[in-house]
C-alpha positions as CSV (number, residue, x, y, z in Angstrom):
1,M,110.8,113.0,136.9
2,R,112.0,116.7,138.1
3,I,112.0,118.0,141.4
4,S,111.3,121.6,142.1
5,T,111.6,121.4,146.5
6,L,113.4,119.4,148.3
7,R,113.1,119.9,152.1
8,I,115.2,117.5,154.6
9,H,114.4,117.3,158.0
10,G,117.2,115.2,161.0
11,L,120.0,114.3,158.6
12,R,122.9,115.2,160.1
13,R,124.0,118.3,159.9
14,H,120.3,119.0,158.0
15,R,117.8,119.9,160.9
16,D,115.1,121.5,158.4
17,L,117.0,122.7,155.2
18,E,114.5,123.4,151.7
19,L,116.5,124.0,148.3
20,T,114.3,125.1,145.3
21,L,115.9,123.3,142.4
22,A,116.0,124.1,138.8
23,P,114.3,121.4,135.7
24,G,117.3,121.9,133.9
25,L,121.0,122.0,135.8
26,T,121.1,122.9,139.5
27,V,124.9,123.5,140.6
28,V,124.4,122.8,144.9
29,R,127.8,125.0,145.9
30,G,130.0,124.3,148.9
31,P,132.7,123.9,150.9
32,N,134.0,120.8,152.4
33,E,131.9,119.4,155.5
34,S,128.6,122.0,154.2
35,G,126.3,119.1,153.3
36,K,126.1,118.3,149.9
37,S,126.4,115.6,150.3
38,T,124.0,114.7,152.6
39,V,121.3,116.4,150.4
40,Q,122.4,114.2,147.7
41,R,121.6,111.0,150.0
42,A,118.4,112.2,150.8
43,I,117.5,112.1,147.5
44,E,118.7,108.9,147.0
45,L,116.0,107.7,150.6
46,G,113.3,109.7,148.4
47,L,113.6,107.9,146.0
48,A,114.7,104.5,146.3
49,R,114.5,103.5,150.2
50,R,111.6,102.0,151.7
51,P,110.8,104.6,154.5
52,T,110.1,101.1,157.2
53,S,113.6,100.4,156.7
54,S,115.2,99.0,159.9
55,A,118.7,99.4,158.1
56,A,121.6,100.9,160.2
57,D,122.6,103.7,157.9
58,I,119.1,105.2,158.6
59,A,119.9,105.8,162.2
60,A,123.5,107.1,161.2
61,L,122.0,109.2,159.3
62,R,120.3,111.1,162.3
63,S,121.3,114.4,163.4
64,W,122.9,114.9,167.0
65,G,120.5,115.8,169.3
66,L,117.5,115.2,167.2
67,P,114.6,114.3,169.7
68,E,114.1,110.6,169.9
69,G,110.5,110.6,169.1
70,D,111.8,112.8,165.6
71,R,112.8,111.2,162.7
72,P,114.4,111.8,159.2
73,V,112.0,113.1,157.0
74,V,112.7,113.7,153.1
75,E,110.0,115.4,151.4
76,M,109.5,116.6,147.3
77,V,107.9,118.9,145.3
78,F,108.4,117.1,141.7
79,E,106.9,117.1,138.1
80,D,107.0,114.2,135.9
81,E,106.5,113.4,132.1
82,Q,105.1,111.0,130.4
83,E,104.6,110.5,126.4
84,Q,101.2,109.6,125.8
85,P,100.6,107.2,123.3
86,D,99.5,110.3,120.6
87,G,103.5,111.2,121.0
88,T,102.2,114.6,123.4
89,I,103.7,114.8,126.9
90,R,101.9,115.0,129.7
91,V,103.5,116.8,133.1
92,R,101.6,115.3,136.0
93,A,102.0,117.4,139.6
94,G,103.2,115.2,142.5
95,T,104.4,115.4,146.2
96,L,106.6,112.9,148.2
97,A,107.3,113.0,152.0
98,K,109.0,109.9,153.8
99,E,109.3,109.2,157.6
100,F,112.0,107.1,158.3
101,A,111.4,105.8,161.8
102,G,111.9,101.6,160.8
103,A,109.0,99.3,160.7
104,R,106.7,102.7,162.1
105,G,107.8,104.5,158.5
106,T,105.3,106.8,156.4
107,V,105.0,107.6,153.1
108,R,102.6,109.7,150.7
109,L,103.1,109.7,147.5
110,E,100.1,112.6,145.5
111,I,99.9,112.5,142.4
112,D,97.3,114.7,140.3
113,G,95.1,113.8,143.3
114,D,96.0,110.7,143.3
115,V,97.0,109.5,147.0
116,V,99.1,106.5,147.7
117,T,100.4,105.7,151.6
118,D,101.2,101.9,151.0
119,P,105.4,101.2,151.1
120,A,105.4,99.1,148.5
121,L,102.9,100.4,146.3
122,A,104.9,104.1,146.7
123,D,107.8,102.0,145.7
124,E,106.7,100.5,142.8
125,T,105.4,103.6,141.2
126,L,108.5,105.6,141.6
127,A,109.7,103.1,140.2
128,T,107.8,103.2,136.9
129,M,108.3,107.0,136.8
130,T,112.4,107.1,137.2
131,G,113.3,103.6,136.1
132,I,115.2,102.7,139.7
133,A,114.8,99.6,140.2
134,G,116.2,99.6,143.9
135,E,118.8,101.9,145.8
136,A,122.4,100.1,144.3
137,F,120.4,100.2,140.9
138,L,120.5,104.3,141.7
139,G,123.7,104.3,143.3
140,A,125.5,102.1,140.1
141,T,123.4,104.7,137.3
142,A,121.8,108.0,138.1
143,S,123.5,109.0,141.2
144,V,127.6,109.5,140.7
145,R,129.8,110.7,143.4
146,H,133.6,111.4,142.7
147,R,135.2,108.3,144.0
148,E,133.3,106.5,141.9
149,M,135.1,108.6,138.7
150,D,138.7,108.1,140.9
151,I,139.4,104.3,139.6
152,P,143.0,103.5,138.9
153,R,144.3,103.5,135.4
154,D,143.4,99.3,134.3
155,D,141.9,98.1,132.0
156,A,140.3,95.6,134.2
157,A,139.1,98.3,136.8
158,L,137.5,100.0,134.1
159,R,135.6,96.8,132.9
160,D,134.6,96.1,136.6
161,R,133.1,99.3,136.4
162,L,131.2,99.5,133.1
163,Q,129.9,95.9,134.1
164,S,129.0,96.9,137.5
165,S,127.2,99.6,136.1
166,I,125.5,97.4,133.2
167,S,124.2,95.6,136.0
168,G,122.6,98.1,137.9
169,G,124.3,96.9,141.1
170,D,121.9,93.6,140.7
171,R,123.8,90.4,141.7
172,G,120.2,88.7,141.2
173,T,121.7,87.3,137.9
174,S,125.4,85.6,139.0
175,Q,123.1,84.2,142.3
176,A,121.0,82.6,140.0
177,K,123.6,81.2,137.9
178,H,126.0,79.8,140.7
179,R,122.5,78.1,142.1
180,L,121.8,76.8,138.5
181,E,125.8,75.5,138.1
182,V,125.3,73.6,141.3
183,A,122.0,71.8,140.7
184,I,123.7,70.7,137.6
185,R,126.3,69.6,139.1
186,G,124.6,67.5,141.3
187,L,122.3,65.7,138.6
188,T,125.6,64.7,136.4
189,S,128.2,64.1,139.0
190,Q,129.5,60.9,137.7
191,G,131.9,59.8,140.9
192,Q,131.6,56.7,142.0
193,K,131.5,57.1,146.1
194,N,128.9,60.7,145.6
195,P,127.1,59.6,142.2
196,G,124.5,62.2,141.2
197,R,121.3,61.8,140.7
198,L,121.1,61.2,136.9
199,K,123.7,58.0,137.5
200,V,121.8,56.7,140.1
201,A,118.8,56.4,138.3
202,E,120.8,55.5,135.0
203,D,121.8,52.4,136.9
204,A,118.4,51.8,138.1
205,V,117.1,51.4,134.9
206,A,119.3,48.8,133.1
207,G,119.0,46.5,136.2
208,A,115.3,46.9,136.4
209,E,115.5,46.1,132.2
210,A,117.5,43.0,132.2
211,S,114.8,41.7,134.8
212,V,112.4,42.5,132.4
213,R,114.2,41.2,129.5
214,A,114.5,37.7,131.7
215,G,110.9,37.2,131.9
216,E,110.3,38.7,128.0
217,E,110.7,34.9,126.5
218,G,108.5,33.1,129.0
219,L,106.1,36.5,128.6
220,K,105.9,36.3,124.4
221,R,103.2,34.7,124.0
222,L,101.1,35.8,126.7
223,E,101.9,39.5,124.9
224,A,101.0,38.1,122.0
225,D,97.9,37.1,122.8
226,R,97.3,40.5,125.2
227,D,98.2,42.2,122.0
228,A,95.5,40.8,119.8
229,L,93.0,40.7,122.9
230,S,94.1,44.9,122.9
231,V,93.9,44.9,119.3
232,A,90.4,43.1,118.9
233,R,89.1,45.4,121.4
234,E,90.1,48.3,119.5
235,A,88.8,47.1,116.6
236,R,85.5,46.1,118.9
237,S,85.5,50.0,120.1
238,Q,86.5,51.5,117.3
239,A,83.5,50.2,115.6
240,E,81.2,50.8,118.6
241,T,82.5,54.4,118.6
242,T,82.0,54.7,115.1
243,L,78.1,52.9,115.1
244,A,77.6,55.2,117.9
245,E,79.0,58.0,115.3
246,R,77.2,56.9,112.3
247,R,73.1,56.6,114.5
248,A,74.2,60.0,115.8
249,L,74.6,61.4,112.6
250,L,71.6,59.2,111.8
251,E,69.5,60.4,114.1
252,K,70.5,63.9,113.5
253,A,70.2,63.5,109.4
254,R,66.2,62.6,110.2
255,Q,65.8,65.1,113.1
256,A,67.5,67.3,109.9
257,E,64.7,66.2,107.3
258,Q,61.9,67.1,109.8
259,L,62.9,69.9,110.7
260,R,63.5,71.1,107.1
261,A,59.8,69.9,106.0
262,Q,58.8,71.4,110.0
263,R,60.5,75.0,108.7
264,T,59.1,74.9,105.3
265,V,55.6,74.7,106.5
266,A,56.0,77.3,108.6
267,E,58.4,79.4,106.2
268,E,54.3,78.7,104.3
269,R,52.8,79.4,107.2
270,Y,54.9,82.8,108.2
271,E,54.3,84.1,104.7
272,R,50.4,83.8,104.3
273,Y,50.3,85.4,107.9
274,R,52.8,88.1,106.8
275,Q,50.3,88.8,104.0
276,A,47.1,88.8,105.9
277,V,49.0,91.4,108.2
278,D,49.8,93.3,105.3
279,V,46.5,93.0,103.9
280,A,44.6,93.4,106.8
281,A,46.9,96.6,108.0
282,E,46.0,98.4,104.0
283,V,42.1,97.0,104.7
284,Q,42.2,99.0,108.2
285,R,43.8,101.8,106.2
286,L,41.6,101.8,103.6
287,E,38.5,101.7,105.8
288,G,39.3,104.7,107.4
289,T,40.0,107.0,105.1
290,H,37.2,106.6,102.6
291,P,37.3,109.7,100.1
292,S,33.7,109.9,100.7
293,A,31.5,110.5,104.7
294,I,28.7,108.9,103.1
295,P,28.2,105.7,101.9
296,L,28.6,104.6,98.2
297,P,24.9,104.0,98.2
298,S,23.7,107.0,99.3
299,L,26.5,108.5,97.7
300,E,25.2,107.4,94.6
301,Q,21.1,108.3,95.0
302,V,22.7,111.6,95.8
303,V,24.8,112.1,92.3
304,A,22.0,110.3,90.5
305,R,19.4,113.1,92.0
306,L,21.9,115.6,91.1
307,R,22.1,114.8,87.6
308,A,18.6,114.7,86.8
309,L,18.2,117.3,88.7
310,D,21.6,119.5,86.6
311,A,19.5,117.8,83.7
312,R,16.5,119.6,84.4
313,A,18.5,123.4,85.2
314,R,20.2,122.9,81.8
315,E,16.4,122.2,79.9
316,L,14.9,125.1,81.9
317,R,18.1,127.8,81.4
318,A,17.6,126.9,77.8
319,A,14.1,127.4,77.7
320,L,14.9,130.6,79.4
321,G,17.6,131.6,77.8
322,E,16.0,131.6,74.0
323,I,15.0,135.6,72.5
324,V,10.9,136.4,71.7
325,D,10.4,138.9,69.2
326,V,7.6,141.3,69.2
327,D,6.3,143.1,66.6
328,F,3.1,144.3,65.9
329,E,3.3,146.4,63.2
330,L,1.6,145.4,60.1
331,P,3.0,145.4,56.4
332,T,2.8,148.2,54.4
333,A,0.4,146.5,51.5
334,S,-3.1,145.1,52.2
335,G,-4.2,142.6,51.1
336,P,-7.4,143.4,49.2
337,S,-5.4,145.7,47.1
338,W,-2.5,142.8,46.0
339,R,-6.2,140.0,45.3
340,V,-7.5,143.5,42.7
341,V,-4.1,143.4,41.1
342,A,-4.5,140.0,39.9
343,L,-8.1,140.3,39.4
344,V,-7.1,142.9,36.7
345,G,-4.3,140.9,35.8
346,I,-6.9,137.6,34.8
347,L,-9.6,140.1,33.3
348,L,-7.1,141.2,31.0
349,A,-5.9,137.7,29.4
350,L,-9.3,137.1,29.7
351,G,-9.6,139.9,27.2
352,G,-6.4,139.3,25.5
353,V,-8.1,136.0,24.6
354,A,-11.4,137.3,23.4
355,A,-9.0,139.5,21.2
356,I,-7.5,136.6,19.6
357,I,-10.2,135.1,19.2
358,L,-12.1,137.6,17.4
359,G,-8.9,138.5,15.6
360,L,-8.8,135.1,14.4
361,A,-12.4,135.1,13.2
362,A,-12.5,138.2,11.7
363,A,-9.1,137.7,10.4
364,M,-7.8,140.7,11.9
365,L,-4.6,140.2,12.3
366,V,-3.5,143.0,14.5
367,V,-6.3,142.0,16.5
368,A,-5.5,139.4,18.0
369,G,-1.6,139.9,18.0
370,L,-3.4,142.9,20.6
371,G,-5.3,139.9,22.3
372,V,-1.6,138.4,22.3
373,V,0.1,141.5,23.9
374,L,-3.1,141.7,26.3
375,V,-3.2,138.1,27.3
376,V,0.8,138.2,28.2
377,A,0.6,141.3,30.2
378,G,-2.7,140.0,31.6
379,A,-0.7,136.7,33.0
380,L,2.4,138.7,33.9
381,V,-0.5,141.1,36.1
382,A,-2.0,138.3,37.8
383,V,1.1,135.8,38.2
384,Y,2.5,139.0,40.1
385,G,-0.6,140.4,42.0
386,E,-1.2,136.5,43.1
387,R,2.7,136.2,44.3
388,R,1.8,139.5,46.7
389,R,-0.9,138.7,47.7
390,G,0.4,135.1,48.6
391,A,3.5,136.4,50.3
392,F,1.3,138.7,52.5
393,D,-0.5,135.5,53.6
394,A,2.2,133.8,54.7
395,A,3.5,136.9,56.8
396,V,-0.3,137.1,58.2
397,R,0.2,133.6,58.9
398,A,3.4,134.0,60.7
399,R,2.1,136.8,62.6
400,E,-0.6,134.9,63.9
401,M,2.2,131.8,64.5
402,R,4.6,134.3,66.4
403,E,2.0,136.3,68.8
404,S,0.3,133.0,69.3
405,E,3.8,131.3,70.8
406,I,4.8,134.9,72.2
407,T,1.3,134.5,73.9
408,R,2.2,130.9,74.9
409,R,6.1,131.6,75.9
410,L,5.0,134.5,78.4
411,R,2.4,132.3,79.5
412,G,4.6,129.6,81.0
413,R,8.0,132.0,82.1
414,S,7.1,132.5,85.6
415,E,6.2,129.3,85.7
416,L,9.9,128.2,84.3
417,E,11.2,130.4,86.7
418,A,10.2,129.5,89.6
419,E,11.2,125.7,88.4
420,L,14.5,125.9,87.4
421,R,14.6,128.3,91.1
422,Q,13.8,124.4,92.9
423,C,16.1,122.8,91.1
424,E,19.2,124.9,91.9
425,S,17.7,124.9,95.6
426,D,17.7,121.2,95.0
427,I,20.9,121.1,93.8
428,A,22.7,123.8,96.5
429,A,21.0,121.0,98.8
430,Q,22.4,117.6,97.2
431,L,26.0,119.3,97.4
432,A,25.4,120.2,100.9
433,L,24.6,117.0,101.4
434,V,27.9,115.5,100.3
435,A,30.1,118.8,100.8
436,L,31.2,119.6,97.4
437,E,30.9,122.5,95.6
438,D,29.3,121.4,92.2
439,L,28.1,118.2,90.4
440,P,31.7,117.5,89.0
441,A,33.3,117.7,92.6
442,A,30.5,114.8,92.7
443,E,31.2,112.8,90.0
444,A,35.3,113.1,91.2
445,L,33.6,111.9,94.5
446,L,31.6,109.0,93.2
447,A,34.6,107.7,91.0
448,A,37.2,107.6,93.6
449,E,34.7,105.9,96.5
450,R,33.6,103.5,93.9
451,E,37.4,103.2,93.3
452,H,38.1,102.7,96.5
453,V,35.3,100.4,97.6
454,A,36.1,98.0,94.7
455,T,39.7,97.7,95.9
456,L,38.7,97.7,99.9
457,G,36.3,94.3,98.5
458,R,39.2,93.1,96.6
459,L,41.4,93.0,99.3
460,T,38.7,91.8,101.9
461,A,38.3,89.2,99.6
462,Q,42.2,88.6,99.1
463,L,42.2,88.6,102.7
464,D,39.2,85.6,102.9
465,G,41.5,84.0,100.5
466,L,44.6,83.8,103.1
467,V,43.2,83.3,106.1
468,G,39.6,82.7,105.8
469,A,37.2,83.6,108.7
470,E,40.2,84.0,111.6
471,P,40.1,87.4,113.1
472,R,42.5,90.7,112.4
473,E,44.0,91.0,115.4
474,T,45.1,87.3,116.0
475,L,46.7,88.2,112.6
476,P,49.8,89.5,114.1
477,Q,50.7,86.8,117.0
478,V,50.0,84.0,114.1
479,R,52.8,85.4,112.3
480,D,55.3,86.2,114.6
481,A,54.6,83.0,115.9
482,A,55.5,81.8,112.8
483,A,58.6,83.7,112.5
484,L,59.6,82.4,116.2
485,E,59.3,78.9,115.0
486,I,60.8,79.1,111.8
487,E,63.8,81.1,114.0
488,Q,64.3,78.2,115.7
489,K,64.0,75.2,113.4
490,T,66.6,77.4,111.4
491,A,68.4,77.0,115.0
492,A,68.1,74.1,116.1
493,L,69.1,73.3,112.0
494,D,72.9,74.8,112.7
495,A,72.9,72.7,115.6
496,L,73.1,69.4,114.0
497,G,76.1,71.0,112.0
498,P,76.9,70.5,107.7
499,I,75.0,67.3,108.5
500,A,71.9,68.9,108.2
501,K,73.1,71.0,104.9
502,E,73.7,67.9,103.3
503,P,71.7,66.3,100.8
504,R,70.5,62.6,101.1
505,A,72.7,62.4,104.0
506,R,70.0,60.0,105.7
507,E,69.9,57.4,103.1
508,R,73.7,57.7,102.9
509,L,74.0,56.8,106.7
510,E,71.6,54.5,106.4
511,V,73.8,52.4,104.3
512,E,76.7,53.3,106.4
513,V,75.1,52.5,109.5
514,R,75.0,48.5,108.0
515,D,77.8,48.7,107.1
516,V,79.5,49.2,110.4
517,E,77.0,46.4,112.4
518,A,78.3,44.1,110.1
519,A,82.0,45.2,110.9
520,L,81.4,45.4,114.8
521,E,80.1,41.9,114.5
522,R,83.6,40.8,113.0
523,A,85.0,42.7,115.8
524,R,83.6,41.2,117.9
525,D,84.0,37.4,116.5
526,Q,87.2,38.6,116.8
527,E,87.7,40.2,120.4
528,A,86.1,36.6,121.3
529,A,88.6,34.4,119.7
530,A,91.1,36.4,120.9
531,R,89.9,36.6,124.6
532,A,89.6,32.7,124.2
533,R,93.3,32.2,123.8
534,L,94.6,34.7,126.2
535,D,92.6,32.5,128.8
536,A,94.6,29.4,127.3
537,N,98.0,31.1,128.1
538,T,98.5,29.7,131.2
539,V,102.4,31.9,131.8
540,D,102.2,33.7,135.2
541,A,103.0,37.4,134.4
542,E,102.9,38.5,137.8
543,Q,106.2,39.0,138.8
544,V,107.2,40.5,135.0
545,A,105.0,43.0,135.6
546,A,106.1,43.9,138.8
547,E,109.2,44.6,137.1
548,A,108.0,46.5,134.7
549,E,106.1,48.6,136.6
550,R,109.6,49.4,138.7
551,L,110.9,49.6,134.7
552,A,108.3,52.0,134.0
553,A,108.4,54.4,137.3
554,W,112.7,54.4,137.0
555,R,112.3,55.4,133.5
556,E,109.7,58.3,134.7
557,E,111.9,59.4,137.2
558,L,115.2,59.4,134.9
559,E,113.3,61.4,132.4
560,A,112.4,64.1,135.0
561,L,115.8,64.1,135.7
562,R,116.9,64.6,132.2
563,R,114.0,66.7,131.5
564,R,115.1,68.6,134.6
565,E,118.9,69.1,133.0
566,R,118.3,69.8,129.9
567,V,116.5,73.0,131.4
568,Y,118.2,73.9,134.1
569,S,121.3,73.8,131.2
570,T,118.6,75.4,128.4
571,A,117.8,78.7,131.9
572,L,122.0,78.5,132.4
573,A,122.6,79.1,128.6
574,A,119.7,81.8,128.2
575,I,121.3,83.5,131.0
576,V,124.4,83.9,129.4
577,R,123.4,84.7,125.9
578,A,121.3,86.9,127.9
579,E,123.9,88.8,129.8
580,T,125.9,88.5,126.6
581,A,123.0,90.0,124.2
582,T,122.6,92.9,126.5
583,M,126.6,93.7,127.1
584,K,126.5,93.5,122.9
585,R,123.3,95.9,122.9
586,A,125.0,97.7,125.7
587,T,128.3,98.4,124.0
588,R,127.0,99.6,120.6
589,F,124.5,101.8,122.7
590,L,127.6,103.5,124.4
591,E,130.0,103.1,121.4
592,R,127.0,105.9,119.7
593,R,127.2,107.5,122.7
594,M,130.8,108.1,123.6
595,R,131.0,108.6,119.8
596,A,128.6,112.1,119.8
597,D,129.7,113.1,124.2
598,L,133.8,111.9,123.6
599,P,134.8,115.0,121.0
600,R,133.0,117.4,123.0
601,L,134.9,116.4,126.0
602,T,137.7,116.4,124.4
603,G,137.9,119.2,122.4
604,G,137.3,117.2,119.4
605,R,141.1,115.4,120.1
606,Y,139.5,112.1,120.7
607,R,136.4,110.6,118.1
608,A,136.8,107.1,117.0
609,V,135.8,104.7,120.3
610,S,135.5,100.9,120.1
611,I,134.6,98.6,123.2
612,D,134.6,94.9,123.3
613,D,131.9,92.9,123.4
614,A,133.6,90.4,125.7
615,T,135.9,92.0,127.8
616,L,134.4,95.9,127.3
617,D,137.6,96.9,127.4
618,I,137.7,100.9,125.5
619,S,140.0,102.0,122.9
620,V,140.2,105.4,120.8
621,R,141.7,105.8,118.0
622,V,144.6,108.5,118.3
623,P,144.9,111.5,116.0
624,E,148.7,111.1,115.6
625,T,148.7,107.7,114.7
626,G,145.3,106.7,113.4
627,A,146.0,103.0,115.6
628,E,143.3,102.2,118.5
629,V,144.9,102.3,121.6
630,P,143.3,101.3,124.9
631,V,142.0,103.8,127.8
632,A,144.3,102.6,130.2
633,R,147.6,104.6,128.2
634,L,145.9,107.7,128.0
635,S,146.6,110.7,131.0
636,Q,144.5,110.9,133.9
637,G,142.1,113.6,132.7
638,T,142.0,112.0,129.0
639,F,141.1,108.1,131.0
640,D,138.4,110.4,133.2
641,Q,136.6,112.2,130.2
642,V,136.7,108.8,128.5
643,L,134.9,107.6,131.8
644,L,132.5,110.2,132.3
645,A,131.2,109.6,128.9
646,A,130.7,106.0,129.4
647,R,128.8,106.6,132.4
648,L,126.5,109.4,130.7
649,G,125.6,106.3,128.0
650,L,125.3,104.0,130.6
651,V,122.8,106.3,132.3
652,R,120.8,106.8,128.9
653,F,121.2,102.8,128.0
654,V,120.5,101.2,131.9
655,L,117.7,103.4,132.5
656,G,115.8,103.2,130.0
657,G,112.1,105.4,129.2
658,G,113.0,106.1,132.9
659,R,113.8,109.9,133.9
660,P,114.8,110.3,137.5
661,P,117.2,112.9,138.3
662,L,121.3,112.7,137.9
663,L,123.2,113.4,141.2
664,L,126.4,114.3,139.9
665,D,129.2,114.7,143.4
666,D,132.0,117.2,142.0
667,P,132.8,114.3,138.9
668,F,135.2,116.3,137.3
669,V,137.4,117.4,140.7
670,T,140.2,116.5,138.1
671,F,139.0,117.8,134.8
672,D,141.0,121.4,134.2
673,P,138.8,124.5,133.6
674,D,138.2,123.8,130.1
675,R,137.4,119.6,130.3
676,A,135.4,120.8,133.0
677,A,133.6,123.0,131.0
678,A,132.6,120.9,128.3
679,A,131.4,118.5,130.4
680,V,129.6,120.6,132.3
681,G,128.0,121.5,128.6
682,A,127.8,117.6,128.1
683,L,126.0,117.8,131.1
684,R,123.2,120.3,130.1
685,D,122.7,118.4,126.6
686,L,121.5,116.0,129.0
687,T,118.8,118.8,131.0
688,G,116.0,118.0,127.7
689,D,115.4,114.4,129.5
690,F,116.5,114.4,132.6
691,Q,117.0,117.5,135.4
692,V,121.0,117.7,136.1
693,I,121.9,118.2,140.1
694,L,125.6,119.0,140.7
695,F,127.0,119.0,143.5
696,T,130.7,121.3,143.8
697,T,133.3,123.0,145.8
698,S,134.0,124.7,142.9
699,D,132.2,127.5,141.2
700,R,133.8,127.7,137.6
701,Y,129.9,126.1,136.7
702,D,127.9,128.7,138.3
703,A,127.7,130.0,134.7
704,F,126.4,127.1,132.8
705,A,123.5,126.7,136.2
706,D,120.2,127.3,135.8
707,A,119.9,127.4,139.1
708,V,123.1,127.4,141.8
709,I,122.3,127.0,145.9
710,A,124.9,128.0,148.0
711,L,125.4,125.7,151.2
712,A,127.2,127.1,154.5
713,A,130.2,125.2,156.2
714,P,130.0,124.6,160.0
715,T,131.1,127.7,162.4
716,E,131.4,125.6,165.5
717,L,135.4,125.1,166.3
718,A,136.5,122.5,168.9
719,A,137.4,123.9,172.1
720,P,141.1,125.4,173.5
721,D,141.1,121.9,175.5
722,E,140.0,120.1,172.5
723,Q,142.4,120.9,169.7
724,G,145.3,118.4,169.6
725,A,143.3,115.4,171.7
726,G,143.8,113.2,168.1
727,A,140.1,112.3,168.3
728,A,138.5,112.1,164.9
729,P,135.6,113.9,164.7
730,D,132.4,112.0,164.6
731,E,131.3,110.4,160.9
732,Q,127.8,112.0,161.1
733,G,129.4,115.8,161.3
734,S,131.9,115.2,159.1
735,A,130.8,114.6,156.2
736,G,129.9,116.8,152.7
């Protein structure tokens, strides 16, 4: 917590005062009676005094001449630094205003927009920010006055001052120890005239035990019979409990069997209806996603018609696509001329034959040879002419046939073209009916539609096999109902516990139930026998029982007192251990801090410091001899330096995470300039964690300060007739 602005109204000589303080080291300087101590007291009141306090010192702080209705007021503007979990520092701005008016006192604490006006809650919030638990704690730790540094140079005085600082002015621990010691003495006193409560209870227990022992012999048999009855009852009760447990487990096992069977049925039904829901969804999807917009039978008719028309169209195109050659030219050779040649050849052959005959007849070989030549030549001519005539006849016949075919084709071409146009028109009409471009697309559509219809039929058959004729819209509800039943049966099985998971639990438990029933019958027989023996015993145990009850009561009282004594002793020992541990931790911490601060304060002369855990005696190592010397044997200035180092270390130890302003009322008044400079340098090191406000009458610290505030001394003088009167000035006006 760092105060930036301090306003004081109606406190001693400060009717209205406003000070601007630095976040680091601020020196408030002024001569005696300038109001330095009043400023320090104002900060103490603002941080630690409740505004509703009616203590007399508040009334004594009122300024002279302050109107009756006007009350002392302390206001502060401050910043609070809080370390966040991530290691960053969060700075919160706040204001504090306290009006000290007894029961009507008021407070207003505002931090980042949050306003607190409850005095107790405001003090709690301030204590959380500063680590100051109360005004006495503040005076023993963060607020140091010069008179606190001016203590006798002896170990006892230094030890008392360190003890007071560590405890922070809190006497609660000592009071608790005293109350515990008194309570323990009241319990454990062994005097005959004033015995402690433990002795009274022990004597009463001893007397009651003697009375009980006197009746024990007479009640021995009775006790034995009671014990036997108790054992029999316990055995019977245990058997009944065991039987009830086994029966309950058996019932659970039977329920588990039923639940498992029901769950199996529900699981089968769920699986069947789950498949049915999936199939129904697929059927519904397929019904709405036919590849063809027209039914399959109609599509098949259309495709069949397209196939026939396409075949006919191909035939017509083939017929119309043939080439017709028309040749009207006649062969170059005429038919009759070739026939004449053939006849000439025949005649020559005949002439030859006649010549051969004549030659042979006349024995004219030349004539016969000429006849042979004529026969050969005539035959060749006849064959050539006949062949040429045959070729001519074939050409004539072919021409006639071609002319006939051309005539026929020319006569039917127009009819074929008309029929082809009709086929193409019909094909276009059929394709338009199915919104397709050609027959292959229609064939593909037909194949897709057939496959789609086949899949739809297969799924429909599967759906009928799963749920029969049950309406499709009810299938999800039936499936969900089956799933819910499975969950319910599973939850019921889990609720039954491990017995529901054990195989063959019912058979095992049925055997155990029969065994326990037999054991229960035996236990009942034993109990009846024990009760009969107890009823037959005529010993009257009322008086012994009354003594036993009194003995039990006294024993309980004695045990309670012993327990209380142990609690008190444990608490006292814990307090002592806590004090010892606190002192040990404090001394180790002080040693570390003083070893860091003392060399700077003493110019490096003293470095090694040791503090006794039990006595808090401080010793330093003297460099000339290397021996440890108690600080009481050193000079007053060195003693003050050691005390200052101890107080600075105690501030860090006692406050822990709290960061209140440190208020120092001229603690270096006995220091020479070098020591004072070293001490102020040590204070400068504290400004990283604390705001330091140094009150002094000297200007030798101004060079070290972040801000210097000079207070003026009062200028009023006593009247001449009042001088020398011997009257002491009022405490209010003379306080610095």
